[in-house]
LOMARNU-614915 format. One line per field, with one value per residue (C-alpha): residue in three letters; x, y, z. Coordinates in steps of 0.2 Angstrom, whole numbers, always signed. Example, Ala and Ser with C-alpha at 12.3 -4.5 7.8 and 13.67 -1.06 7.14 Angstrom:
2
r: [ala:ser] $
east: [+62:+68] $
north: [-22:-5] $
up: [+39:+36] $
//
This chain:
193
r: [met:ala:glu:glu:glu:leu:asn:leu:pro:gly:gln:asp:ser:asp:ala:gly:ser:glu:glu:val:val:leu:thr:pro:ala:glu:leu:ile:glu:arg:leu:glu:gln:ala:trp:met:asn:glu:lys:phe:ala:pro:asp:leu:leu:glu:ser:lys:pro:glu:ile:val:glu:cys:val:met:glu:gln:leu:asp:his:met:glu:glu:asn:leu:arg:arg:ala:lys:lys:gly:asp:leu:lys:ile:ser:ile:his:arg:met:glu:met:glu:arg:ile:arg:tyr:val:leu:ser:ser:tyr:leu:arg:cys:arg:leu:met:lys:ile:glu:lys:phe:phe:pro:his:ile:leu:glu:lys:glu:lys:thr:arg:his:glu:glu:glu:pro:ser:ile:leu:ser:pro:gly:glu:phe:val:phe:ala:lys:glu:tyr:met:ala:asn:thr:glu:thr:tyr:leu:lys:asn:val:ala:leu:lys:his:met:pro:pro:asn:leu:gln:lys:val:asp:leu:leu:arg:ala:val:pro:lys:pro:asp:leu:asp:ser:tyr:val:phe:leu:arg:val:lys:glu:arg:gln:glu:asn:ile:leu:val:glu:pro:glu:thr:asp:glu:gln:arg] $
east: [+0:+17:+22:+35:+49:+52:+65:+56:+66:+62:+59:+77:+83:+100:+112:+104:+90:+77:+67:+49:+37:+22:+7:+0:-15:-3:+9:-8:-12:+4:+4:-14:-9:+7:-4:-18:-5:+4:-13:-18:+0:+3:+22:+32:+33:+47:+49:+43:+55:+53:+34:+33:+47:+38:+22:+29:+37:+19:+12:+24:+21:+1:+3:+13:+0:-13:-4:-3:-22:-33:-43:-60:-58:-70:-57:-46:-56:-57:-37:-36:-47:-38:-22:-25:-35:-16:-8:-21:-15:+3:+4:-7:+5:+20:+9:+6:+25:+30:+17:+23:+41:+38:+28:+41:+57:+70:+63:+63:+82:+87:+79:+88:+105:+103:+96:+106:+114:+103:+88:+80:+77:+62:+66:+69:+86:+75:+65:+81:+89:+73:+70:+89:+86:+71:+79:+92:+81:+69:+85:+91:+75:+71:+90:+86:+69:+67:+83:+95:+84:+86:+97:+114:+109:+92:+99:+98:+84:+84:+73:+69:+62:+54:+45:+32:+34:+23:+9:+12:-1:-13:-28:-25:-37:-32:-38:-32:-31:-26:-28:-14:-12:-6:-10:-8:-20:-15:-34:-38:-35:-43:-30:-32:-52] $
north: [-211:-209:-218:-234:-236:-254:-260:-273:-285:-285:-268:-262:-249:-249:-245:-251:-255:-243:-240:-239:-229:-237:-231:-241:-246:-252:-262:-271:-274:-282:-293:-300:-303:-313:-321:-328:-334:-344:-349:-358:-364:-382:-377:-364:-347:-335:-326:-309:-301:-285:-283:-293:-280:-263:-270:-273:-257:-249:-258:-252:-233:-236:-242:-226:-216:-223:-221:-201:-201:-193:-206:-210:-205:-217:-217:-226:-241:-243:-240:-255:-268:-263:-267:-282:-287:-283:-293:-308:-307:-306:-319:-331:-329:-333:-347:-354:-354:-361:-377:-379:-378:-391:-402:-403:-397:-410:-404:-385:-388:-397:-385:-371:-380:-381:-364:-352:-337:-325:-334:-327:-336:-346:-345:-330:-331:-334:-349:-356:-358:-364:-377:-383:-384:-393:-406:-410:-411:-423:-434:-434:-437:-453:-459:-458:-467:-478:-482:-486:-501:-507:-518:-510:-511:-503:-488:-474:-465:-454:-440:-435:-450:-453:-435:-434:-420:-404:-411:-399:-405:-401:-389:-371:-356:-340:-322:-313:-293:-285:-289:-302:-305:-319:-334:-351:-364:-380:-392:-404:-422:-438:-441:-423:-423] $
up: [-200:-207:-223:-224:-235:-241:-250:-263:-273:-292:-292:-295:-305:-315:-302:-287:-277:-277:-260:-262:-251:-245:-238:-221:-229:-246:-233:-224:-242:-246:-230:-234:-250:-244:-231:-244:-255:-244:-234:-252:-257:-257:-255:-245:-253:-255:-239:-235:-221:-227:-226:-209:-204:-208:-202:-185:-184:-191:-176:-165:-172:-169:-151:-148:-155:-145:-129:-132:-137:-125:-114:-118:-136:-146:-161:-148:-148:-166:-168:-155:-165:-181:-173:-167:-184:-192:-179:-182:-201:-197:-184:-196:-210:-199:-191:-209:-213:-198:-199:-217:-211:-198:-211:-226:-217:-227:-243:-238:-232:-247:-259:-249:-252:-271:-274:-286:-278:-288:-282:-269:-252:-247:-230:-219:-208:-193:-203:-208:-190:-185:-199:-197:-178:-180:-191:-179:-166:-174:-181:-162:-155:-168:-164:-145:-145:-159:-171:-154:-152:-170:-177:-185:-202:-199:-186:-202:-207:-224:-219:-238:-241:-223:-224:-237:-251:-253:-266:-280:-290:-278:-284:-281:-284:-291:-294:-310:-302:-320:-339:-347:-365:-373:-358:-366:-357:-364:-368:-359:-363:-356:-343:-338:-335] $
//
Protein backbone atom coordinates (compact mmCIF):
# COMPACT_ATOMS: atom_id res chain seq x y z
CA MET A 1 0.00 0.00 0.00
CA ALA A 2 1.13 3.52 -0.71
CA GLU A 3 2.04 5.96 2.02
CA GLU A 4 -0.27 8.93 2.50
CA GLU A 5 0.81 12.51 3.08
CA LEU A 6 -1.15 14.20 5.79
CA ASN A 7 -0.94 17.85 6.80
CA LEU A 8 -1.49 17.82 10.54
CA PRO A 9 -2.09 21.05 12.45
CA GLY A 10 0.16 21.66 15.39
CA GLN A 11 3.19 20.19 13.67
CA ASP A 12 4.24 23.26 11.73
CA SER A 13 7.79 24.21 10.87
CA ASP A 14 9.19 27.72 11.30
CA ALA A 15 8.40 28.88 7.75
CA GLY A 16 5.04 27.18 7.20
CA SER A 17 3.23 23.89 7.37
CA GLU A 18 5.12 20.64 7.07
CA GLU A 19 3.49 17.55 5.58
CA VAL A 20 3.75 14.40 7.66
CA VAL A 21 4.09 11.09 5.85
CA LEU A 22 1.99 8.36 7.46
CA THR A 23 1.73 4.71 6.62
CA PRO A 24 -1.82 3.37 6.14
CA ALA A 25 -1.57 1.60 9.51
CA GLU A 26 -0.66 4.87 11.26
CA LEU A 27 -3.49 6.64 9.42
CA ILE A 28 -6.03 4.03 10.58
CA GLU A 29 -4.62 4.25 14.10
CA ARG A 30 -5.20 8.03 14.10
CA LEU A 31 -8.74 7.51 12.82
CA GLU A 32 -9.45 4.97 15.56
CA GLN A 33 -8.01 7.31 18.18
CA ALA A 34 -10.18 10.21 16.90
CA TRP A 35 -13.22 7.88 16.88
CA MET A 36 -12.70 6.71 20.47
CA ASN A 37 -12.03 10.25 21.70
CA GLU A 38 -15.18 11.54 19.99
CA LYS A 39 -17.27 8.63 21.18
CA PHE A 40 -16.41 9.11 24.85
CA ALA A 41 -16.18 12.91 25.04
CA PRO A 42 -19.25 14.72 26.37
CA ASP A 43 -18.76 17.66 23.96
CA LEU A 44 -17.96 17.88 20.26
CA LEU A 45 -14.19 17.72 19.75
CA GLU A 46 -12.06 19.40 17.10
CA SER A 47 -12.82 18.25 13.57
CA LYS A 48 -10.31 15.96 11.81
CA PRO A 49 -11.19 16.49 8.12
CA GLU A 50 -7.64 15.72 6.94
CA ILE A 51 -7.76 12.25 8.53
CA VAL A 52 -11.22 11.54 7.09
CA GLU A 53 -10.15 12.66 3.63
CA CYS A 54 -6.97 10.57 3.67
CA VAL A 55 -8.83 7.46 4.90
CA MET A 56 -11.39 7.85 2.11
CA GLU A 57 -8.59 8.17 -0.45
CA GLN A 58 -6.93 5.09 1.03
CA LEU A 59 -10.20 3.14 0.79
CA ASP A 60 -10.55 4.14 -2.87
CA HIS A 61 -6.96 3.03 -3.49
CA MET A 62 -7.60 -0.31 -1.77
CA GLU A 63 -10.78 -0.82 -3.80
CA GLU A 64 -8.86 -0.19 -7.02
CA ASN A 65 -6.19 -2.70 -5.97
CA LEU A 66 -8.86 -5.31 -5.26
CA ARG A 67 -10.37 -4.82 -8.72
CA ARG A 68 -7.00 -5.57 -10.28
CA ALA A 69 -6.36 -8.67 -8.12
CA LYS A 70 -6.85 -12.19 -9.47
CA LYS A 71 -10.26 -13.72 -8.90
CA GLY A 72 -10.33 -16.51 -6.33
CA ASP A 73 -7.34 -15.18 -4.37
CA LEU A 74 -7.76 -15.71 -0.62
CA LYS A 75 -6.25 -12.30 0.12
CA ILE A 76 -9.21 -10.59 -1.55
CA SER A 77 -11.69 -11.67 1.13
CA ILE A 78 -9.31 -10.64 3.92
CA HIS A 79 -8.74 -7.22 2.34
CA ARG A 80 -12.50 -6.74 1.81
CA MET A 81 -13.11 -7.54 5.46
CA GLU A 82 -10.45 -5.01 6.49
CA MET A 83 -12.01 -2.38 4.21
CA GLU A 84 -15.41 -2.97 5.78
CA ARG A 85 -13.90 -2.61 9.25
CA ILE A 86 -12.29 0.71 8.26
CA ARG A 87 -15.56 1.92 6.69
CA TYR A 88 -17.39 1.02 9.92
CA VAL A 89 -14.94 3.02 12.06
CA LEU A 90 -15.12 5.99 9.68
CA SER A 91 -18.91 6.01 9.46
CA SER A 92 -19.25 5.54 13.23
CA TYR A 93 -16.93 8.51 13.81
CA LEU A 94 -18.95 10.70 11.45
CA ARG A 95 -22.30 9.49 12.88
CA CYS A 96 -21.12 10.26 16.40
CA ARG A 97 -20.18 13.80 15.36
CA LEU A 98 -23.53 14.32 13.61
CA MET A 99 -25.46 13.09 16.65
CA LYS A 100 -23.63 15.60 18.86
CA ILE A 101 -24.28 18.39 16.35
CA GLU A 102 -27.99 17.54 16.27
CA LYS A 103 -28.15 17.34 20.06
CA PHE A 104 -26.23 20.54 20.89
CA PHE A 105 -26.50 22.59 17.66
CA PRO A 106 -27.18 26.08 19.14
CA HIS A 107 -24.29 25.79 21.60
CA ILE A 108 -21.91 24.46 18.95
CA LEU A 109 -22.77 27.27 16.54
CA GLU A 110 -22.42 29.86 19.31
CA LYS A 111 -19.02 28.41 20.22
CA GLU A 112 -18.01 28.54 16.56
CA LYS A 113 -19.06 32.22 16.33
CA THR A 114 -17.08 33.24 19.40
CA ARG A 115 -13.84 31.37 18.65
CA HIS A 116 -10.71 33.32 17.75
CA GLU A 117 -9.19 33.11 14.26
CA GLU A 118 -6.09 31.25 15.49
CA GLU A 119 -8.17 28.58 17.26
CA PRO A 120 -8.97 25.47 15.22
CA SER A 121 -12.59 24.96 14.23
CA ILE A 122 -14.56 22.21 15.91
CA LEU A 123 -16.66 21.82 12.76
CA SER A 124 -15.57 20.81 9.29
CA PRO A 125 -17.00 22.99 6.48
CA GLY A 126 -19.66 20.36 5.69
CA GLU A 127 -20.61 20.00 9.35
CA PHE A 128 -20.88 23.78 9.68
CA VAL A 129 -23.31 23.94 6.75
CA PHE A 130 -25.29 21.01 8.22
CA ALA A 131 -25.48 22.68 11.67
CA LYS A 132 -26.69 25.98 10.19
CA GLU A 133 -29.32 24.26 8.05
CA TYR A 134 -30.40 22.10 11.01
CA MET A 135 -30.85 25.20 13.17
CA ALA A 136 -32.79 27.04 10.45
CA ASN A 137 -35.02 23.99 9.83
CA THR A 138 -35.66 23.54 13.56
CA GLU A 139 -36.65 27.19 13.96
CA THR A 140 -38.93 27.00 10.90
CA TYR A 141 -40.54 23.81 12.19
CA LEU A 142 -41.15 25.29 15.63
CA LYS A 143 -42.69 28.43 14.13
CA ASN A 144 -44.96 26.51 11.74
CA VAL A 145 -46.11 23.85 14.18
CA ALA A 146 -46.33 25.52 17.57
CA LEU A 147 -45.32 29.15 17.86
CA LYS A 148 -47.79 30.59 15.35
CA HIS A 149 -50.65 29.21 17.50
CA MET A 150 -49.41 30.94 20.66
CA PRO A 151 -50.00 34.48 21.87
CA PRO A 152 -47.74 37.10 20.21
CA ASN A 153 -45.66 37.65 23.36
CA LEU A 154 -44.71 33.93 23.41
CA GLN A 155 -43.90 33.50 19.72
CA LYS A 156 -40.14 33.74 20.18
CA VAL A 157 -37.92 30.91 21.30
CA ASP A 158 -34.32 31.12 22.49
CA LEU A 159 -32.75 27.89 21.30
CA LEU A 160 -29.65 28.46 23.46
CA ARG A 161 -31.83 28.17 26.56
CA ALA A 162 -34.23 25.59 25.14
CA VAL A 163 -31.61 23.05 24.03
CA PRO A 164 -29.53 21.44 26.80
CA LYS A 165 -25.79 22.11 26.94
CA PRO A 166 -23.24 19.31 26.83
CA ASP A 167 -22.55 18.01 30.35
CA LEU A 168 -18.90 18.97 30.75
CA ASP A 169 -18.93 17.69 34.34
CA SER A 170 -19.62 14.11 33.29
CA TYR A 171 -17.03 11.43 33.86
CA VAL A 172 -14.62 10.55 31.10
CA PHE A 173 -12.08 7.76 30.92
CA LEU A 174 -8.59 8.19 29.63
CA ARG A 175 -5.49 6.17 28.97
CA VAL A 176 -1.99 7.59 29.32
CA LYS A 177 0.00 6.62 26.24
CA GLU A 178 3.37 7.98 27.31
CA ARG A 179 5.01 9.00 30.57
CA GLN A 180 4.26 12.57 31.66
CA GLU A 181 5.99 14.54 34.39
CA ASN A 182 4.62 17.18 36.77
CA ILE A 183 0.92 16.39 36.48
CA LEU A 184 -1.00 17.96 39.37
CA VAL A 185 -4.12 16.19 40.55
CA GLU A 186 -6.06 18.24 43.05
CA PRO A 187 -6.67 16.53 46.39
CA GLU A 188 -10.19 15.30 47.01
CA THR A 189 -12.45 17.53 49.09
CA ASP A 190 -15.78 16.79 50.75
CA GLU A 191 -17.74 18.14 47.76
CA GLN A 192 -15.77 16.01 45.26
CA ARG A 193 -16.39 12.63 46.89
